[in-house]
C-alpha positions as CSV (number, residue, x, y, z in Angstrom):
1,X,0.0,0.0,0.0
2,X,1.4,3.4,-1.0
3,X,2.5,5.8,1.7
4,X,0.0,8.5,2.7
5,X,0.6,11.9,4.2
6,X,0.2,10.8,7.8
7,X,1.5,7.3,7.6
8,X,3.4,6.5,10.9
9,X,1.4,9.0,13.0
10,X,-0.7,7.4,15.8
11,X,-3.7,9.3,17.1
12,X,-5.5,8.4,20.3
13,X,-9.2,9.4,19.7
14,X,-11.1,9.9,23.0
15,X,-13.9,11.9,21.4
16,X,-17.5,11.0,20.6
17,X,-20.5,11.9,18.4
18,X,-19.5,14.2,15.5
19,X,-17.0,17.0,16.2
20,X,-14.0,15.0,17.3
21,X,-14.8,11.9,15.2
22,X,-15.1,14.1,12.1
23,X,-11.7,15.5,12.8
24,X,-10.1,12.1,13.2
25,X,-12.0,10.9,10.2
26,X,-10.1,13.5,8.1
27,X,-6.8,12.5,9.8
28,X,-7.4,8.7,9.4
29,X,-8.1,9.2,5.7
30,X,-4.8,10.9,5.4
31,X,-3.1,7.7,6.7
32,X,-2.9,8.2,10.5
33,X,-3.4,5.2,12.7
34,X,-6.4,6.3,14.7
35,X,-7.3,4.3,17.8
36,X,-10.8,5.2,18.8
37,X,-11.5,4.6,22.5
38,X,-15.1,3.9,23.3
39,X,-17.0,3.2,26.5
40,X,-18.6,-0.2,27.0
41,X,-21.8,0.9,25.4
42,X,-20.0,2.4,22.4
43,X,-20.0,5.9,21.0
44,X,-23.5,7.4,21.5
45,X,-23.7,8.3,17.8
46,X,-23.7,4.6,17.1
47,X,-27.2,4.4,18.5
48,X,-28.7,6.2,15.5
49,X,-30.2,3.8,12.9
50,X,-31.3,2.3,10.8
51,X,-28.5,-0.3,10.5
52,X,-28.0,-3.9,9.6
53,X,-26.2,-4.5,12.9
54,X,-26.4,-2.6,16.2
55,X,-24.1,0.4,16.3
56,X,-23.2,0.3,12.6
57,X,-25.4,2.9,10.9
58,X,-24.5,4.4,7.6
59,X,-22.9,7.5,9.1
60,X,-20.7,5.3,11.3
61,X,-19.4,3.4,8.2
62,X,-18.3,6.8,6.8
63,X,-17.1,8.5,9.9
64,X,-15.1,5.6,11.4
65,X,-13.4,4.0,8.4
66,X,-9.6,3.6,8.6
67,X,-9.8,3.6,12.4
68,X,-9.4,0.9,15.1
69,X,-11.8,0.6,18.0
70,X,-11.1,-0.4,21.5
71,X,-13.3,-0.4,24.6
72,X,-12.1,1.0,27.9
73,X,-14.2,1.5,31.1
74,X,-12.3,4.2,33.0
75,X,-14.0,3.2,36.2
76,X,-11.6,0.2,36.2
77,X,-8.0,0.8,37.4
78,X,-6.7,-1.4,34.6
79,X,-8.2,0.9,32.1
80,X,-6.4,3.9,33.6
81,X,-3.1,2.0,33.2
82,X,-3.9,1.1,29.7
83,X,-4.7,4.7,28.9
84,X,-1.3,5.8,30.2
85,X,0.4,3.2,28.0
86,X,-1.6,4.4,25.0
87,X,-0.7,8.0,25.6
88,X,3.0,7.0,25.9
89,X,2.8,5.4,22.5
90,X,0.8,8.1,20.6
91,X,1.8,11.2,18.7
92,X,-1.6,12.9,19.2
93,X,-4.3,12.6,21.9
94,X,-7.6,14.2,21.2
95,X,-10.5,14.4,23.7
96,X,-13.7,16.4,23.9
97,X,-14.0,16.8,27.7
98,X,-14.8,20.0,29.6
99,X,-11.8,21.2,31.7
100,X,-13.0,19.8,35.1
101,X,-13.6,16.3,33.8
102,X,-10.4,16.4,31.7
103,X,-8.5,17.0,34.9
104,X,-10.3,14.2,36.7
105,X,-9.6,11.8,33.9
106,X,-5.9,12.8,33.8
107,X,-6.3,14.4,30.3
108,X,-5.0,17.8,31.3
109,X,-1.6,18.9,29.8
110,X,0.2,18.6,33.2
111,X,-0.6,14.9,33.5
112,X,-0.4,14.0,29.9
113,X,3.0,15.7,29.3
114,X,4.5,13.8,32.2
115,X,3.6,10.6,30.4
116,X,4.7,11.8,26.9
117,X,6.3,15.2,26.7
118,X,6.4,15.1,22.9
119,X,2.7,14.4,22.5
120,X,0.2,16.8,20.8
121,X,-2.8,17.0,23.2
122,X,-5.9,18.6,21.6
123,X,-8.9,19.5,23.8
124,X,-11.9,19.8,21.4
125,X,-14.6,21.2,23.6
126,X,-17.6,23.4,23.6
127,X,-16.2,26.6,25.2
128,X,-12.7,27.9,25.9
129,X,-11.4,27.0,29.4
130,X,-10.7,30.6,30.3
131,X,-14.3,31.8,30.1
132,X,-17.4,31.6,32.3
133,X,-19.0,29.0,29.9
134,X,-16.1,26.6,30.3
135,X,-18.1,23.9,32.1
136,X,-21.4,24.3,30.1
137,X,-22.4,21.3,28.0
138,X,-22.3,22.0,24.3
139,X,-24.0,20.5,21.3
140,X,-24.3,21.7,17.7
141,X,-27.7,23.3,18.3
142,X,-26.4,25.2,21.4
143,X,-23.5,26.6,19.4
144,X,-25.7,27.5,16.4
145,X,-27.8,29.5,18.8
146,X,-24.9,31.2,20.5
147,X,-22.6,31.9,17.6
148,X,-25.0,34.1,15.7
149,X,-26.1,31.6,13.0
150,X,-29.7,31.2,14.2
151,X,-30.1,35.0,14.7
152,X,-28.9,35.5,11.1
153,X,-31.8,33.5,9.9
154,X,-34.0,35.6,12.1
155,X,-32.7,38.8,10.4
156,X,-33.8,37.4,7.0
157,X,-36.9,35.4,7.8
158,X,-38.2,36.9,11.0
159,X,-37.7,33.8,13.1
160,X,-34.5,32.1,14.3
161,X,-33.7,28.6,12.9
162,X,-31.0,26.0,13.0
163,X,-29.2,24.8,9.8
164,X,-30.4,21.3,9.0
165,X,-26.9,20.0,9.4
166,X,-24.4,19.8,12.3
167,X,-22.6,22.8,10.8
168,X,-20.8,23.9,14.0
169,X,-19.7,20.4,14.9
170,X,-18.1,19.9,11.5
171,X,-16.6,23.4,11.3
172,X,-14.9,22.7,14.6
173,X,-13.9,19.2,13.5
174,X,-12.1,20.6,10.5
175,X,-10.4,23.2,12.8
176,X,-9.2,20.4,15.1
177,X,-7.7,18.6,12.1
178,X,-5.7,21.6,10.8
179,X,-4.7,22.5,14.3
180,X,-3.3,19.0,14.9
181,X,-1.4,19.2,11.6
182,X,0.1,22.5,12.6
183,X,1.2,21.2,15.9
184,X,2.7,18.1,14.3
185,X,4.7,20.3,11.9
186,X,5.8,22.5,14.9
187,X,7.0,19.3,16.6
188,X,8.8,18.1,13.5
189,X,10.7,21.3,13.4
190,X,12.0,20.8,16.9
191,X,9.3,22.6,18.9
192,X,8.2,19.6,21.0
193,X,4.8,18.6,22.2
194,X,2.1,21.0,23.2
195,X,-1.5,21.4,24.2
196,X,-4.2,22.7,21.8
197,X,-7.6,23.9,22.6
198,X,-10.3,24.1,19.9
199,X,-13.5,25.5,21.4
200,X,-16.6,25.1,19.2
201,X,-18.2,28.3,20.4
202,X,-15.3,30.6,19.6
203,X,-14.5,28.7,16.4
204,X,-18.0,29.1,15.1
205,X,-18.2,32.8,16.0
206,X,-15.0,33.5,14.0
207,X,-16.4,31.5,11.2
208,X,-19.7,33.4,11.2
209,X,-18.1,36.9,11.6
210,X,-15.5,36.5,8.8
211,X,-17.8,38.5,6.4
212,X,-20.5,39.7,8.8
213,X,-18.0,41.8,10.9
214,X,-17.8,44.2,8.0
215,X,-18.6,47.8,8.9
216,X,-18.7,47.1,12.6
217,X,-14.9,46.3,12.6
218,X,-14.1,50.0,12.7
219,X,-14.0,52.2,15.8
220,X,-16.4,53.9,15.7
221,X,-18.4,51.5,13.6
222,X,-19.1,52.5,10.0
223,X,-22.4,50.5,10.1
224,X,-24.1,47.6,11.8
225,X,-22.8,44.0,11.9
226,X,-23.8,42.0,8.9
227,X,-22.9,41.5,5.2
228,X,-25.8,43.1,3.4
229,X,-25.8,40.9,0.3
230,X,-26.2,37.7,2.5
231,X,-28.9,39.3,4.6
232,X,-31.2,40.0,1.7
233,X,-34.5,38.0,1.8
234,X,-34.2,37.8,-2.0
235,X,-30.9,35.9,-1.7
236,X,-32.3,32.5,-2.3
237,X,-32.8,29.8,-4.9
238,X,-35.1,31.1,-7.6
239,X,-38.2,29.3,-9.0
240,X,-37.9,28.5,-12.7
241,X,-40.7,27.4,-15.0
242,X,-40.1,23.8,-13.9
243,X,-37.9,23.8,-10.8
244,X,-35.4,25.8,-8.8
245,X,-32.0,27.3,-9.5
246,X,-29.2,29.5,-8.2
247,X,-28.4,32.2,-10.6
248,X,-25.5,34.4,-9.4
249,X,-24.1,37.0,-11.7
250,X,-21.2,38.4,-9.7
251,X,-18.7,40.6,-11.6
252,X,-19.5,43.8,-13.5
253,X,-19.3,41.9,-16.8
254,X,-21.6,39.2,-15.5
255,X,-24.3,41.7,-14.6
256,X,-24.0,43.5,-17.9
257,X,-24.4,40.2,-19.7
258,X,-27.3,39.1,-17.6
259,X,-29.2,42.4,-18.2
260,X,-28.7,41.9,-22.0
261,X,-29.7,38.2,-21.8
262,X,-33.1,39.1,-20.2
263,X,-33.8,41.9,-22.5
264,X,-33.1,44.8,-20.1
265,X,-29.9,46.3,-21.4
266,X,-30.8,49.7,-20.0
267,X,-30.2,48.3,-16.4
268,X,-26.5,47.9,-17.3
269,X,-26.1,51.7,-16.9
270,X,-28.4,52.1,-14.0
271,X,-26.5,53.9,-11.2
272,X,-28.1,51.5,-8.6
273,X,-26.3,48.6,-10.2
274,X,-23.1,50.2,-11.5
275,X,-20.3,48.6,-9.6
276,X,-20.1,46.0,-6.8
277,X,-20.6,48.6,-4.0
278,X,-23.7,50.1,-5.6
279,X,-25.1,46.6,-6.1
280,X,-24.5,45.7,-2.5
281,X,-26.5,48.8,-1.3
282,X,-29.4,47.9,-3.7
283,X,-29.2,44.1,-3.4
284,X,-32.9,43.7,-2.7
285,X,-33.9,45.4,-5.9
286,X,-31.3,43.6,-7.9
287,X,-32.2,40.1,-6.7
288,X,-35.9,40.9,-7.2
289,X,-35.2,41.3,-10.9
290,X,-33.5,37.9,-11.0
291,X,-36.4,36.4,-9.1
292,X,-38.9,37.7,-11.6
293,X,-36.9,36.7,-14.6
294,X,-36.2,33.2,-13.4
295,X,-39.8,32.1,-13.9
296,X,-39.7,32.7,-17.6
297,X,-37.4,29.8,-18.5
298,X,-36.9,26.2,-17.5
299,X,-34.0,25.1,-15.3
300,X,-32.2,23.5,-18.2
301,X,-32.6,26.6,-20.3
302,X,-31.2,28.8,-17.6
303,X,-28.2,26.5,-17.1
304,X,-27.5,26.6,-20.9
305,X,-27.9,30.3,-21.0
306,X,-25.7,31.1,-18.0
307,X,-23.0,28.6,-18.8
308,X,-22.8,30.0,-22.3
309,X,-22.3,33.5,-20.8
310,X,-19.9,32.5,-18.1
311,X,-22.5,33.4,-15.4
312,X,-22.4,31.2,-12.3
313,X,-25.5,29.0,-11.9
314,X,-26.5,25.7,-10.4
315,X,-29.7,23.8,-10.2
316,X,-31.0,23.0,-6.8
317,X,-30.1,19.3,-6.3
318,X,-31.7,17.3,-3.5
319,X,-29.5,15.1,-1.4
320,X,-31.2,12.0,-2.7
321,X,-30.1,13.0,-6.2
322,X,-26.5,13.9,-5.5
323,X,-25.2,10.5,-6.7
324,X,-26.9,11.0,-10.1
325,X,-25.1,14.3,-10.7
326,X,-22.8,13.9,-13.7
327,X,-19.9,15.8,-12.1
328,X,-20.2,13.8,-8.9
329,X,-20.1,10.6,-11.0
330,X,-17.2,11.8,-13.2
331,X,-14.9,12.5,-10.2
332,X,-15.9,9.3,-8.4
333,X,-16.9,11.1,-5.2
334,X,-19.2,8.3,-4.1
335,X,-17.7,4.9,-4.0
336,X,-19.3,1.4,-3.4
337,X,-17.6,-1.0,-1.0
338,X,-18.4,-4.3,0.8
339,X,-18.0,-4.3,4.6
340,X,-16.9,-7.6,6.0
341,X,-19.9,-7.7,8.4
342,X,-22.3,-5.1,7.1
343,X,-22.4,-6.0,3.4
344,X,-22.6,-3.6,0.5
345,X,-22.6,0.1,1.2
346,X,-21.7,3.5,-0.3
347,X,-19.4,6.2,1.1
348,X,-17.8,9.4,0.0
349,X,-14.1,9.5,-0.7
350,X,-12.1,12.4,0.8
351,X,-12.7,15.5,-1.4
352,X,-9.0,16.4,-1.1
353,X,-6.7,14.6,-3.5
354,X,-3.0,14.3,-2.8
355,X,-1.1,13.6,-6.1
356,X,1.8,11.8,-4.4
357,X,-0.1,10.3,-1.5
358,X,-3.5,9.1,-2.7
359,X,-6.3,8.1,-0.4
360,X,-6.7,4.4,0.4
361,X,-9.4,2.5,2.3
362,X,-7.1,0.6,4.7
363,X,-9.9,-0.9,6.7
364,X,-13.7,-0.5,7.1
365,X,-15.3,1.0,10.1
366,X,-14.9,-1.4,13.0
367,X,-17.6,-2.6,15.4
368,X,-17.4,-1.3,18.9
369,X,-14.2,-2.7,20.5
370,X,-13.3,-4.9,17.5
371,X,-9.6,-4.1,17.9
372,X,-9.4,-4.2,21.7
373,X,-7.5,-7.5,21.8
374,X,-4.9,-6.6,19.2
375,X,-4.3,-3.0,20.5
376,X,-4.4,-3.7,24.2
377,X,-2.4,-6.9,23.8
378,X,0.5,-5.0,22.3
379,X,0.8,-2.6,25.2
380,X,2.6,-4.9,27.5
381,X,-0.1,-4.9,30.1
382,X,-0.1,-7.5,32.8
383,X,-2.1,-10.7,32.3
384,X,-4.5,-9.6,35.1
385,X,-5.0,-6.2,33.4
386,X,-5.8,-7.9,30.1
387,X,-8.2,-10.3,31.8
388,X,-9.9,-7.4,33.4
389,X,-10.2,-5.4,30.2
390,X,-10.7,-7.8,27.3
391,X,-14.2,-9.1,28.3
392,X,-15.4,-5.5,27.6
393,X,-13.9,-5.6,24.0
394,X,-17.2,-6.2,22.2
395,X,-20.2,-5.5,24.4
396,X,-23.1,-7.8,23.9
397,X,-25.3,-6.9,20.9
398,X,-22.9,-4.2,19.5
């Protein structure tokens, strides 16, 4: 098997649900040896079905491929000893515990660095340890509410709403992945191990404010928080004669071409739309024109017209139709595989492609604790410790 970008890096994954496992999913697909530590009942996210076997739903098959799973019950002293040996033999340790519990579990930097001073320790948690929210529980909905996302929807539609995806979990998961890579490069250059904190709340606020900070960045502010174009109620998919589409003229040339295509060339010289700043100030009127025009043609006709003029457009594609999209098929984004216990399934390959270190499916997502014997047996634990731990390897029915 060809060498991948993180071949030889061992990551101890003490996270659960989506944020942390999404981060280690990225790192595992880059070649890292990810050892996922689960409680006797398994990661809580395993309980979501449907599935052919308990704990092996479709999202698990995607999220936990290229990882190994072991079970440890930290109420048992033998599990604590096993954890210390795992830390000593890992390059990276990632957990998602709040500061107080992390200290009680011995996952604080002071404890972990005594075991392995060269390790990268990443705390992927809801809120930064230095703030008053440090010990608050955090889930994606909580962070969508607190980071400004739900309120942005309120500004546009008059009622706050959550995105129908775990957007903050996955933003933070990607942040964990790049932070770990940065720390590993720092260590490679002689900087040694270190502790990283990735708080979902702060990460999501920075993500949301990138463009919405805008005029309010200045002191005194030059205007309110918010990127005007994105807060227009007319910024939306437009109804066509037979469906829905995104039509997005963007550059000055795009808008001139669009006005000519729809038979309104006089608007190309309208002071309201002459230049990107003017269009931003008059975005409601501008998008209302697109909204009215979109009904006059079919979706396919709009795609042909816009593609021909170099104007960005995209039909609205339902999730259940993504696999039928010709581009998705051409790039091989969705692959079919056969799991040794779960049978045939589909999964998405990593969207990032490394020319010299291509992605490889090294192993399918494991059942809970499927690798406990091989991983724990290699740690040099006492026979008594192994006897105490291995009965927990695959909990009944999982």
